[in-house]
N, C-alpha and C positions, 0 to 999 in steps of 0.2 A: 865706287860711281855709279851715276847711273847709267841704265842700259840704253839709253838712246844718245847721247852725248859724247863724242871725242874728246882727249882730254885738252888741248887746245879751245875747244869752243866752250868747255868748262869752265875752265881759267877764266877765260874772258867775260863767261858770265859773275862771277866771282868779282872780279874786277868792278861789272856794271853796278853791285849790291852797293858798290861804296860810294856809288853819287845818285843813280837814277831815282831811288826811291827814300832818299836819306837827307838831303839836302832841306834846313830848316825855313823858316820864312826871313829870318833875320839873314842868312846866306845869300837865297835868292835874293834877297835886296841890295846886296853888295855885289852880286855878279849882274843885276840890272846897271850897277853905276859902272861895273865894267864894259857892257856895252856898250852904253854911253859915251864914255872917253874912249873906246874904241873905235867908237865914228866920227868923235871929233877930232883924235889925233888923226887918223886916216882920210879924211876927210871925204867919209861914205854916207848917207841916208839913211841907212839901216845894218843895224848888227845881231847876232844871236849868237847862243849858244844852247848848243844842241849835245844830249845823249839819248845813247841806242838801247833800244830792250829788242826783242824777237821780232816785233813786226812792226815798230814807229819809233819815230824821230821824236823826243820831247823836247821842247823848247824849254829850258831850264830858266834863260832870260834872255831881254831882246832891249832893243831901241828901235822904233819906228818899223816895225814888222807887223804884217795884218795878223799873220796863220799863230794859233798858238799850239799844231801839232802837225807831224807830215807820216806819210806812209814813206816808206822807203824805197819803195819802187819810183823810179825819177827822180830822187832827192839828188842833189849836186852835193849835199854835204855825206850821204851813202856813201858816193864814188869817193870823196874824200878819206873817209875809212877806212874803205877796201885797199886804196892805193898807199895810205898809211904816211903820206907826202903833201905837202903845200901845195894846193889845186889854185890855178889862178886862169880864169877863163872869161876873153873881154868882151867877148859875144856871143853870148848861149844862143841866140836865136840861129847862129850860123855855124854854131859848132854841131856836128854830126854825132856826137856823146851826148846831144841835151837837148837840141833843138824840137825832141818831141816830149820833153819833160812836163809834164801836169804843172809844176811851178814856172817852167818857161811860157808855154804856147799858154796856158790860163792862169788867174791867180798864185801870186801875187806879180807875175811876167816878170822876171826876174830876167834882164840882159846880161851885166855885170854880176861875177864872182868871185870871189876870193876866200878860201878857205884852209885851214891848217887843223890836222888831228890834233887832241887831247890824249895822249899819252901818259899811261899811269906810270911808276918806278917801274916794274915788269914787267912795262914794255906793250900796252893791252894796250889798243885804243879805244876808249869807251862815248867818244863822243867828238863834237868840233867847237871852236870858233871860227866865226864868217862872218864877212861884209858885203853886201849886196846894193847894187843899182840897178834903177831899173832904164837907163840907156847904156849904151857899150861905153867902155873908155879903157885905158891904158892904167896899169899897177908898177909902180917903179919899185927900184933895188931897196931902197930907204924904206918906203911902205912892205915891203916884203918881211926886210929885218925887223920894223916893229911891230907886224901881225906875231912874226914868230915870239918875241917877247912878251907882248900882250897874252900869249896862248901859252909860255911858262907860269906865267903870275896867276893866271886863272889856274892850272891844273896844281902849281904849289897851292893856291887858299884853299882848293877843295879837298887834298889830302893833307893837309895841316886841320882842318877843320872835323876832318873824319879820323884823327890819332888822336883827339885830345879827350876822347872818354864817352862818344856816344854811339860808337860803332862795336860788336861784338868780333871781338880779335879773330875768332876761331870760326864764323860763321861767315863774316863780314855783313851780317846784316846789324840793322841799328839795334841796339839794347835798350834794357829796362827803361833809363833813365831818358832814354829818346822818346820812350813811349809814354811817358809822364808828363814829359814838356810837351809833346804833339797832343795829351786829352787837356793841356793846362792851357794852353795856347790856342787853340780851335777858336774861329772866327763865326764858326756857324752856330750863332745864337739862337737857340729852343729848338735846333734839331736834335732830333732822336738817334744815339747812336749803340752798338753792341760792340761790348769789347770781349772776344773769345780768345781762349787759351786752349793749348794743345799739348798735350804730352805726347810724345814718341817713341822714346823706348825707357825701358826699366833704370833709374839711376841705380841701383846695386847693381847690375849687370853690367854699367857703364865702369864703375870703381872697378869691378872683378878685371874688365876687360884693360882699364889701365893699369892693374898691376899684372896682371901676364903679360901683356904687348906691348905695354907702353903711353904715352899719351899721343905720338902721332897717330899712332890705329884709330884711338879714339876720335880725334879732332878732323881724321879723315872719315869717319862713317859722321859725324855730328853737319860737317861741310853738307854732304848728299845730302843728307836729309834736309837741309836748310834751301839746298839748290832746287830738288822736287816740290817743296814745297813753293817755290818760288814761281818756277817755270808755268806750275798748274793755278796759283792763288792770285799772281802779284797783279794781273789787269782789274779783278775784282776787289782787293783790298791792301793795305799797308800791312806787312808782315814783319815783325820783331823777333828778337833772339834775347827770351828773357832769363834762360838757366839752360844747362847742360841739357840738351834735348827736350827743352820746353818751348813754345813758340805763342805769341799773341798778333791777333790782327783786330786791327781797329775798322770797323764798316759800320756806313751807317743802317738803321733800321729798315728801310727798304731793301737791303741786299742781303738782309739776314738769312733767309730763305736759301737762297741762290749760293751765297758760299758755305753754308752750314750743309747743302745738299752737295756742294764739290768737293769738303772737305769729307764727306761722307765716302766719296767717291775715293778720294786719296785714300781713306783708311782700307778700303778693301784693294787696293793697287800698290801701295808703299812697300810688302815684304818682297813682292814679284820685279819691282822697279830699282830697286838698290842692290847693288852686288855687291859681293866684298870675299877676300879670301878666309873669312873665319865665318863659321854660321851666325846670323843674328835673328833676332827677335822683336820685328819693327810692329808696333801695335799703337792707333791713333786713339786717345781717348782726349774727349771733347768737354767744357765746361765755358758758359759763358754768363754776361750779366748783361743790363739795358741799362741807359742811363741819358740822362739830356746834358747839351750842352748850355750855358757854360757850369764846370762843376767844380764845389770849393774842394774839396779834397782826393783827388783821382787816385793817391793809394788805397782808397777805400773801394774803389771801382777794382780795382788790381785784387785787391785783398776777396771780394765777392766770387770775382771770377775766379779766382786761385782754391775758395770754399768749392763751387761750382765742380771745378777738375778733381777735387778730390774727391767727391760724392761720387764722381763716374768711375774712378780709380777704385774705392773702395768697394762699389755696388760692382763691378765688371760691366759697367754700361758704357756703351760708346758716346754717349753723348747728356748731358744732364744741363740742365737751366740751375740758377741760383734761387736757393730757397732758402728764406729767411730763416724758416723754425728750423732748419738743418745748420744751419751757419751759427743761429743762438747757441742751442748744441755745442758744435763746435768750440766755438768761445769762453762757454761754461767751462770745457773739458779741459781746456786750455790753463784756465786761469786755476783749476782745481789743482791740476798737473805743478805748477810754479809754486803755488801757496803750499802745497805737500811737500816739495822741494825746500822750499823757506821753512817750513814746521819743523823737519827733520835736521838740517843745518843748524839753524838757532834754536831748536828746542823751545819752539812754541808751546803754550797750551793747546788741547782743540784735542789731537789722538788719546787714544785710551784704549784698553781692554775690558770685555767682559767674559766668563767664564760662564760656560754651559756644564753642567753634571755629567760624568759616564756613569753608568750602575751596572752593576751586576745582574742581570734579567730575575735569576731563579731566587737571589736572596736578596736583591732591592738595595742591597749597600752600595754605595759611591765608591767609585776606585778610580775617579779621577776627575780632571777638566778637559776641557778644550777650549786655548785662549783664542778669542777671536778680537780683531782688531774693530774700532769704531770711531767715527772723525766727527768731533762737535763746529763746523764751522763757524767762524765769526760772521758770515757773510748771509751763506745760506744754510745754517742750521743743522741737523745730524744727517751726517752722510754715510750710506751704507758701506761696504767694501766692494759689493759689485759695481758699483760708479767711480770710485778712484783705483780698487786694485787693478783693473786691464789696463787701465792710462798709464799707471806704474809700470808694467810687464815688459815694455817696449821700451826701456828707458833703462839709466843706469840705478834709479831710484829704488829698484828692487833689493840689492844689498842691504842699502843702509835700514830701509824701511824692516825687513826681516828683521836685523839685526837689533833693530829698536822694540821690535815683537817678542825676540827672544830676551836680551835684556830686561825687562818691564815680568815678562813671567818669571824669568829666575827669581825677580826680587822680592816679586809676590809671596810665590813657592816660600821665600826665606820667612816672610814675615809670617804667613800661615805655621810654618814649622816653628816657629816662636812661640806661636801663642795656642799650639798643639792640637794644629791642623796637617794632619801629616797624608799628603795625597798627591800624586803627579798630576804635571799637566802636559797638555801635547800642544805643539805648534805647528800650521800650516808652510811647507816649505816649498816652493817652484822647483822647477828643473835647474835654470836659472841660480838659486842658492847653491842646489849640490853642485855643480859643475865650478863654484870657487872653490882654486885651488886650498886657501886658507882657510875654510868652514870649520874644519875642525878643531884646527888649533884656536881660532876663534871663542868655538862653543867651548874648549873646553879652559880656555880664561875667565869666560862668563860663570862657569861651574865653581870655579876658585875660590873667584870672588867672593861670589853668593854662599860659600861653605856646601855647596848641594854635589849628591853622585849624579854616576848618570843614570838612575831610576827616576830622579826628580823631573827629569824634561824626555817628553817624547816627540816626532816628528812624523806628522802627518804628509805623507808623499803626493803633491797634486800634478796631474798631468802626466797619469801613469805612462801612454803613451810616448811622449816627447823623452821620458825619463829610461824608459828601455832603449831609447835610440841614440840616447846620448852617453857615450863611454864614462866621460869624465865624470859625469852624475851619479850613475850605476856603480865607480868604483868609488865614490864618497859613501853612497847606502850601505856598501856590502864591508866597508871600513868601521862604519858606527854602526852596524850590527854585531860585526864582528868583538866591537867593545863593548858590548851589553846594553845599546842602544834601543828601546822600542820605537818598533816601526812599523807605522798603519798605510795601506792604500787606500786612499779617497775614493771616493763615488763611486763604486765598482756596482757595474749595473748599467750606466748610461755612457752615452758618446763614443770613445775610445776603448771600452770596456773588452777585452781578449785575454781566451783563457790562457794563449798565450806568454802572458807578459805576466802571468804570475810563476810560471817556472823561471823568467829570467829575472825577474825583480825580488831580492832577499826581503822580507816583513815576517810583521809576527801577525798582525791584524789586518783584518779586510775588511771595512767599511761599506757596506752597504745602502746604496743611495737609498735619500726616500722616497726616490720617482718609484722605486721598487715595493718600497711599504705602503705606500698611501691609500691604497686599495684593498689590502689585505680584508677588511671591517667588510667589505658588500664582494668582492669579486674571488671567485672561487679557484679560477685559473692563476690571479697572483698568486696566492696561498701555494699553491703549488709549486709554483717555480722559486719563490723566496723557499719552500722548504727543502727542494731539492739541491735549491745553490746552496744552503745551508749544510746539508748532508755531502755534498761534494768537497767544499771548503774545509769539513773537516779531516776527510779524509786525506784531503794534502797539506795536513796538519797545520793549518790556519786557527787563529781566532776569530771570531766572528762576529761584529757591532753591526749592530741597525740603526740608521739615524732616520731621525723625523717620524718617532713613537707621538702619536696624538691621540690615543684611549686607550681605555682596558682591555676591548676585546683585542687590539693589533697585539696588547702588550701578551695577551693569553696564548695566542696563537703564536708567538716568537716563542715562547716557554715550551710549547710544544712542542716545537722543531729544536728544541735544544741552541736553539741564541745565545751566545754567549754572552754578550754586552748589548747596551742601547741607550739612546741619547733623545732625547724630543721634549715638545713642551707639557707633554702629559708629566713629565718630572717636572720641569722647570725652563722655563726662558733662560738666555745668557743673561746673567747678571754680574753688576760690577762687584771688584772683590768684596764690601763690606757686606752688601746683602747676600752675595752667595754664603758668607761665614755666617749669618744668620740664619738662612735655609739648610744649610749644611745642620747647624743643630737642633732644628725643627724636624727634619728630615731624622736625623739621629734619635731623636727621642721618641719618634711616631713608628720606628723600626723596633727600639729596646721596649716600647708599648707594647 
């Protein structure tokens, strides 16, 4: 609940959300017809429909009434709402309650007034239907009855309109469909607008809250967030609820600076302004895009603002404008992700493996190869793993992708066996893959199908820190090692490298990352670090493989330091299977000679 509101006022403000800001142009026209009909049936010169917010009475429809908005102070409609009853004043200029009202003593000089509150099904007065005259007069019982009937019709019309899909059921704010309609139907031709999106609460946290405490708790929090924003921003911009915890603001360009400033202030205050019986982490992130009316594709505007919001979330920055370059990158990434899914699902051509040889450093004999995935995309050409693997890692695609790599590697090992090439192939596996309950069963099935043994396929563990922190993944690795599979830890010496991981992760081989190797030729400190790292790993009974060997001098240093294995461009770049076989034949010949 918001700290500054009591429960009744909060509920009334939620009721106002259904009406005050959400009546569209078509409904306003219908309400105008109702005021015209009311004036005619009751034989009154003026009729109006008002709804109320914190400070003002908004005239949503009128017939022959000069004002467009009224302050609450001194307004007869406000008195009607407060009493929650039909009010008839035959001569306001003689009534002690109203004779000093600015609308009686001044423009439009009301003398006669009859008004009735518009009451929601929940019992909250949110506005009035009233008739006025500028001379004193009486009001019969039949006229009173007719005014009540007309008010019931008006309220039913408004609530029916709000019940057919343009209002968010939780926050009672207009929803995404209404936003699109408002952008499409805007009559402010050639005016510049800004669409602002904001995220207020982490979606994952919402799901966890729903799972633990139920949806009513979630909905209560979302209502309070919506109310907090409306109380702070509604006088500056139209507010929409477009998804759970996400809101949109549609403002004219000249109001942009002021509205964004208000939003930044809201970001500072939202955590302290909303109370709950559970801990809440409320944090506002904002993304926005500019456009001009008319707009042919409102959905594009919404997508651009969403792109800016996601940039803000990704960069942990409160406010981000739309950037076309970032948007194009994300669209390309999304295309790649969908095409990758389609390729795996339907076995389309494009994905293939290359193999980089691994050699014993002292003998220069080939001891195996690392299988590396590549993708020849039909539109974008050659796509390297660092462009599509990170996309797949956050989706369900990692399972079929790794499965594809293992199957292709196993088939290639079998082909090589049949041609007399006897080497093992290692594949890269993420923590997500190792955590799969049936990984070992699937692996054994692949080996049986290709008539291979546990010595033919090896595993290189990526994301070592995440593996140590994932008990399911760690258990799988231990089982694989116990069954005799060769296990390597990849990229030692970068990012999350920690000696404690070595004690907790079962492995045979530690791969030194190329970042440790690349400066050995010219930098003494690098050589000292590599030498002592190799010595330490040997004392812990690991084999050591150095990646990224690119010159003879580096190779010689590694030989001096008793590094066991190596791979790098000095020996060979990754090669497709046929080229690998040709390279291997030439290499063996050179070794024998």
